[in-house]
C-alpha positions as CSV (number, residue, x, y, z in Angstrom):
1,M,-59.7,-13.7,-58.0
2,N,-59.6,-16.8,-56.0
3,A,-58.6,-18.7,-59.3
4,H,-55.6,-16.2,-59.4
5,H,-54.8,-16.2,-55.7
6,P,-55.2,-19.3,-53.9
7,R,-56.1,-19.5,-50.2
8,P,-53.0,-20.0,-48.3
9,S,-52.3,-23.3,-46.6
10,C,-52.6,-23.8,-43.0
11,R,-48.9,-24.4,-42.7
12,A,-48.5,-20.9,-44.4
13,A,-50.9,-19.2,-42.2
14,A,-49.4,-20.4,-39.1
15,A,-46.0,-19.2,-40.3
16,W,-47.8,-15.8,-41.2
17,A,-49.1,-15.6,-37.6
18,A,-45.8,-16.5,-35.8
19,L,-44.4,-13.7,-37.6
20,V,-47.2,-11.1,-37.0
21,C,-46.9,-12.5,-33.3
22,L,-43.5,-12.6,-32.8
23,P,-42.9,-8.8,-31.4
24,L,-46.1,-9.3,-29.2
25,L,-44.3,-12.5,-27.8
26,Y,-40.8,-10.8,-27.0
27,A,-42.5,-8.2,-25.6
28,G,-44.6,-10.4,-23.2
29,N,-41.4,-12.0,-22.4
30,A,-39.4,-8.9,-21.8
31,A,-42.5,-7.7,-19.4
32,A,-42.4,-11.2,-17.5
33,Q,-38.7,-10.7,-16.8
34,A,-39.0,-7.1,-16.0
35,G,-41.5,-8.5,-13.3
36,D,-44.1,-6.3,-11.3
37,A,-42.3,-5.4,-8.2
38,T,-45.6,-3.8,-6.7
39,K,-46.9,-7.8,-6.4
40,F,-43.6,-8.5,-4.5
41,P,-43.4,-10.1,-1.9
42,S,-46.4,-12.1,-2.1
43,K,-45.3,-14.7,0.8
44,P,-42.6,-15.1,3.3
45,I,-39.1,-14.7,2.0
46,R,-36.6,-17.5,2.7
47,I,-33.0,-16.3,3.2
48,I,-30.5,-19.5,2.7
49,V,-27.2,-19.3,4.7
50,P,-25.0,-22.1,3.4
51,F,-23.0,-22.5,6.7
52,P,-24.0,-23.7,10.3
53,P,-26.0,-21.3,12.9
54,G,-23.7,-19.2,14.8
55,G,-21.2,-18.2,12.3
56,S,-20.4,-14.8,10.8
57,N,-22.7,-15.7,7.7
58,D,-25.5,-17.0,10.0
59,I,-25.4,-13.9,12.4
60,L,-24.9,-11.2,9.8
61,G,-27.8,-13.2,7.5
62,R,-30.4,-13.1,10.6
63,F,-29.8,-9.7,11.4
64,L,-30.5,-8.7,8.1
65,A,-33.3,-10.8,7.4
66,Q,-34.9,-8.9,10.3
67,K,-34.2,-5.4,8.5
68,L,-35.2,-6.7,5.1
69,G,-38.4,-8.0,6.4
70,D,-39.3,-5.0,8.2
71,R,-38.9,-3.0,5.0
72,L,-40.4,-5.4,2.8
73,G,-43.3,-5.9,4.9
74,Q,-43.1,-9.5,4.9
75,Q,-41.9,-12.3,7.2
76,T,-38.3,-13.6,6.6
77,V,-37.3,-16.7,7.4
78,V,-33.3,-17.9,7.6
79,D,-32.5,-21.7,6.4
80,N,-29.2,-22.8,7.4
81,R,-28.2,-25.2,4.8
82,A,-24.4,-25.9,5.9
83,G,-22.0,-28.3,4.0
84,A,-19.2,-28.8,1.5
85,D,-18.0,-25.2,2.0
86,G,-21.2,-23.5,1.1
87,I,-22.1,-25.8,-2.0
88,I,-24.8,-27.6,-0.6
89,G,-26.7,-24.4,0.5
90,T,-26.0,-22.6,-2.9
91,E,-27.0,-25.5,-5.2
92,L,-30.3,-25.5,-3.4
93,A,-30.8,-21.7,-3.9
94,A,-29.9,-21.9,-7.6
95,R,-32.7,-24.3,-8.0
96,A,-35.2,-22.5,-6.4
97,P,-38.3,-20.8,-8.0
98,A,-37.0,-17.5,-9.5
99,D,-39.6,-15.2,-8.1
100,G,-37.6,-13.2,-5.7
101,H,-38.8,-15.3,-2.3
102,T,-35.4,-17.2,-1.9
103,L,-32.4,-15.3,-1.5
104,L,-29.1,-16.7,-0.7
105,I,-26.1,-15.0,1.5
106,V,-22.9,-15.5,-0.2
107,S,-19.5,-14.8,0.9
108,T,-15.9,-14.9,-0.4
109,S,-16.1,-19.0,-0.7
110,Y,-18.6,-18.5,-3.5
111,T,-15.7,-17.4,-5.8
112,M,-13.0,-19.5,-4.3
113,N,-15.0,-22.6,-4.6
114,P,-14.8,-22.8,-8.4
115,A,-11.1,-22.9,-8.4
116,I,-10.9,-26.1,-6.3
117,H,-14.1,-28.0,-6.4
118,K,-16.3,-29.1,-9.3
119,L,-19.6,-27.6,-8.8
120,P,-23.2,-28.3,-9.4
121,Y,-24.1,-25.0,-10.5
122,D,-22.5,-22.1,-12.6
123,P,-21.5,-19.1,-10.1
124,V,-22.2,-16.6,-12.8
125,K,-25.3,-18.0,-14.7
126,S,-27.2,-20.0,-11.9
127,L,-27.6,-17.2,-9.7
128,A,-28.4,-13.3,-10.2
129,P,-26.5,-10.7,-8.0
130,I,-28.3,-8.4,-6.1
131,S,-26.1,-6.3,-3.9
132,L,-22.8,-6.4,-2.0
133,I,-23.6,-6.2,1.6
134,A,-20.2,-5.6,3.7
135,S,-16.6,-6.5,3.4
136,G,-13.4,-6.1,5.5
137,G,-10.0,-7.0,5.4
138,N,-7.5,-9.3,7.2
139,V,-4.6,-8.5,9.4
140,I,-1.1,-10.0,8.7
141,A,0.0,-10.8,12.5
142,V,3.4,-12.0,13.6
143,H,4.7,-13.2,17.1
144,P,6.8,-10.9,18.8
145,S,9.5,-13.2,19.0
146,L,9.9,-12.8,15.4
147,P,12.1,-9.5,14.5
148,I,10.1,-8.3,12.0
149,K,8.4,-5.0,12.1
150,T,7.1,-4.1,8.6
151,V,6.0,-6.0,5.6
152,R,9.2,-5.2,3.8
153,E,11.2,-7.4,6.4
154,L,8.9,-10.0,6.2
155,I,9.3,-10.3,2.6
156,A,13.3,-10.1,2.9
157,V,13.2,-13.0,5.8
158,A,10.6,-15.2,3.8
159,K,13.1,-14.7,0.8
160,A,16.3,-15.7,3.0
161,K,14.4,-18.6,4.6
162,P,12.1,-20.3,1.8
163,G,9.5,-22.6,3.6
164,Q,10.7,-21.8,7.0
165,L,8.1,-19.1,8.0
166,R,4.8,-20.7,8.8
167,Y,1.5,-18.9,8.5
168,A,-1.7,-20.1,10.3
169,S,-5.4,-20.0,8.4
170,S,-8.5,-20.8,9.4
171,G,-8.9,-23.7,7.3
172,I,-7.6,-25.0,3.8
173,G,-9.4,-23.0,1.1
174,G,-10.5,-20.1,3.3
175,F,-9.7,-16.5,2.4
176,N,-7.0,-16.2,4.8
177,H,-5.5,-19.5,3.4
178,F,-5.8,-18.1,0.0
179,G,-4.5,-14.6,0.9
180,G,-1.2,-16.2,2.0
181,E,-1.0,-18.0,-1.4
182,L,-1.6,-14.3,-2.9
183,F,0.9,-13.0,-0.7
184,N,3.3,-15.6,-1.5
185,T,3.0,-15.2,-5.4
186,M,3.1,-10.9,-5.4
187,A,5.9,-10.9,-2.9
188,G,7.9,-13.7,-4.6
189,V,8.2,-15.7,-1.5
190,K,7.3,-19.3,-0.4
191,M,5.7,-19.4,3.4
192,T,4.5,-22.7,4.6
193,H,0.6,-23.0,5.0
194,V,-0.7,-24.6,8.4
195,P,-4.5,-24.6,8.4
196,Y,-6.6,-24.9,11.5
197,K,-10.2,-25.8,12.2
198,G,-11.3,-22.1,12.7
199,G,-9.6,-18.8,13.2
200,G,-10.1,-19.1,17.1
201,P,-7.7,-22.0,17.3
202,A,-5.1,-20.5,14.6
203,M,-5.0,-17.2,16.9
204,I,-4.3,-19.2,20.2
205,D,-1.4,-21.1,18.3
206,L,-0.1,-17.5,17.2
207,V,-0.2,-16.0,20.8
208,G,1.6,-19.2,21.9
209,G,4.4,-19.3,19.4
210,Q,3.6,-22.6,17.6
211,V,3.3,-20.5,14.5
212,Q,5.2,-17.4,13.5
213,M,2.4,-15.4,11.5
214,A,-1.3,-15.6,10.7
215,F,-3.7,-14.0,8.1
216,A,-6.3,-13.1,10.7
217,I,-9.6,-11.4,10.8
218,V,-9.4,-8.1,12.2
219,S,-11.7,-8.6,15.1
220,A,-9.9,-11.4,16.5
221,A,-6.5,-10.1,15.9
222,M,-6.8,-6.6,17.3
223,P,-7.3,-7.5,20.8
224,Q,-4.2,-9.5,20.9
225,V,-2.2,-6.7,19.2
226,Q,-3.5,-4.0,21.7
227,A,-2.5,-6.5,24.4
228,G,1.1,-6.7,22.9
229,K,0.7,-10.5,22.4
230,V,1.2,-10.2,18.8
231,R,2.3,-7.5,16.3
232,A,0.3,-6.3,13.2
233,L,2.0,-5.2,10.1
234,G,-0.6,-4.5,7.6
235,I,-4.4,-4.8,6.4
236,T,-5.1,-7.0,3.5
237,S,-7.8,-4.9,1.6
238,L,-7.5,-1.9,-0.5
239,Q,-9.2,0.2,2.4
240,T,-7.9,0.6,6.0
241,S,-9.9,-1.1,8.6
242,P,-12.5,0.6,10.9
243,L,-11.0,-1.2,13.7
244,A,-7.3,-0.5,13.0
245,P,-7.6,3.0,11.1
246,D,-3.8,3.9,11.5
247,L,-2.8,0.5,10.1
248,P,-1.6,0.7,6.5
249,T,-2.7,-1.7,3.8
250,L,-0.3,-3.7,2.0
251,S,-1.1,-2.0,-1.3
252,Q,0.1,1.1,0.4
253,L,3.3,-0.9,1.7
254,G,4.6,-1.8,-1.6
255,L,2.6,-4.7,-3.1
256,A,0.3,-2.5,-5.3
257,G,-3.3,-3.9,-5.7
258,F,-3.1,-6.4,-3.1
259,D,-6.7,-7.0,-2.3
260,V,-8.0,-9.9,0.0
261,R,-11.1,-9.4,2.2
262,G,-13.8,-11.3,3.5
263,W,-17.3,-10.1,2.1
264,N,-21.1,-10.9,2.2
265,G,-23.7,-10.3,-0.4
266,F,-27.2,-11.1,-1.5
267,V,-27.9,-13.4,-4.9
268,A,-31.1,-14.9,-6.1
269,P,-32.1,-18.0,-8.6
270,A,-31.0,-16.8,-12.0
271,G,-34.2,-15.3,-13.8
272,T,-35.7,-13.6,-11.0
273,P,-37.5,-10.5,-12.3
274,R,-35.3,-7.6,-12.6
275,A,-37.5,-5.0,-11.0
276,V,-37.7,-7.6,-8.1
277,V,-34.2,-7.6,-7.8
278,A,-33.9,-3.8,-8.0
279,R,-36.5,-3.7,-5.3
280,I,-34.4,-6.1,-2.8
281,N,-31.4,-4.4,-3.6
282,A,-32.9,-0.9,-2.9
283,E,-34.4,-2.1,0.2
284,A,-30.7,-3.5,1.4
285,M,-29.2,-0.4,0.5
286,R,-31.5,1.7,2.7
287,A,-31.1,-1.0,5.4
288,L,-27.3,-0.8,5.4
289,K,-27.5,2.8,6.1
290,Q,-29.1,2.4,9.3
291,P,-26.8,3.4,12.5
292,E,-27.3,0.1,14.1
293,I,-26.0,-2.1,11.1
294,V,-23.3,0.2,10.6
295,Q,-22.0,0.0,14.2
296,R,-22.8,-3.7,14.1
297,L,-20.6,-4.2,11.0
298,K,-17.7,-2.2,12.4
299,T,-17.5,-4.3,15.3
300,A,-16.6,-7.3,13.3
301,G,-14.3,-5.3,11.5
302,Y,-16.5,-5.0,8.4
303,E,-17.8,-1.8,6.4
304,A,-21.2,-1.7,4.9
305,A,-21.2,-1.3,1.4
306,A,-21.9,2.0,-0.2
307,E,-24.6,2.6,-3.1
308,N,-23.9,-0.9,-5.1
309,S,-25.9,-2.0,-8.0
310,P,-26.7,-5.6,-9.0
311,E,-24.4,-4.6,-12.1
312,Q,-21.6,-3.6,-9.6
313,F,-21.9,-6.6,-7.7
314,A,-22.0,-8.9,-10.9
315,D,-18.6,-7.4,-11.8
316,F,-17.4,-7.8,-8.5
317,I,-17.9,-11.4,-8.5
318,K,-16.2,-12.0,-11.9
319,S,-13.3,-10.4,-10.8
320,E,-13.0,-12.2,-7.5
321,L,-13.6,-15.5,-9.7
322,A,-10.8,-14.7,-11.8
323,K,-8.4,-13.8,-9.2
324,W,-9.0,-16.8,-7.2
325,T,-8.8,-19.0,-10.2
326,R,-5.4,-17.5,-11.0
327,V,-4.1,-17.7,-7.5
328,V,-4.6,-21.5,-7.3
329,K,-3.2,-22.1,-10.7
330,E,0.0,-19.9,-9.7
331,S,0.2,-21.2,-6.3
332,G,-0.6,-25.1,-6.9
333,A,-3.0,-24.7,-3.6
334,K,-4.9,-28.0,-2.9
335,V,-7.9,-28.8,-0.6
336,D,-6.1,-31.7,0.4
């Protein structure tokens, strides 16, 4: 028998062993990727906020950190890593261990930055979407001295006087700046962008008449609207605002599909086990149904996300990336 069937070489034996064990290796890798949510969390959870303390991202992050920590039964720590339009904190999160113990609060800038910056990470591949948290639109507001009461009239004046209408934003590259550029593109007009160092100074100059209009957050604009100091024309998101339920959206007013909104969400380092991502998503969704959170978000002009899966959030991020890349390309918007 041995003469006719020689013993296989060590190399051949190793090859056969690899073939036999390959399915087991795949199964092991799949199990590791799926993860064991029952063992999570095993230590404090760090939530990176890529902006300074005191801003909307920080306030929302700290409030949700407390609620999420209560639900997960583990301490949560907010870590502010500001700089470069959120890029510094985002890169830090992308390089963190993929075990679910590091989360990142992302916002609209996450999908705008790739259109105007060279990034040290890939916004699609480097981080795993977990859940959209909340979103809300802007208000197009004009100074009362401007004889404009509707969006249709605004477009007519902007077409008749290209470049003469000036709109204020909270800064270059923000969603109210890019919202203005999208308006220019979709309406076929050219309004001049005037950036400010924040929404507060922009609103002050709008009230004072130094600029004629602004794309402003609802919570800042509506008190001025109610006081008669500015006039609101419409909401920039597809849904009306809880702070201005009677104000129609731009999509309803003729710019079909116009959708510019501020939003926040949770992501984790790529490779975080699917079961852990699913657990964080489920607990975040439960927390967002609490009346206290719903009311707090409503006060800021935001609405809590409804049932939102990691896959849905991933699709949303990809659509936002495509939209802002297109807007920058078509408008020629620059960061300096």
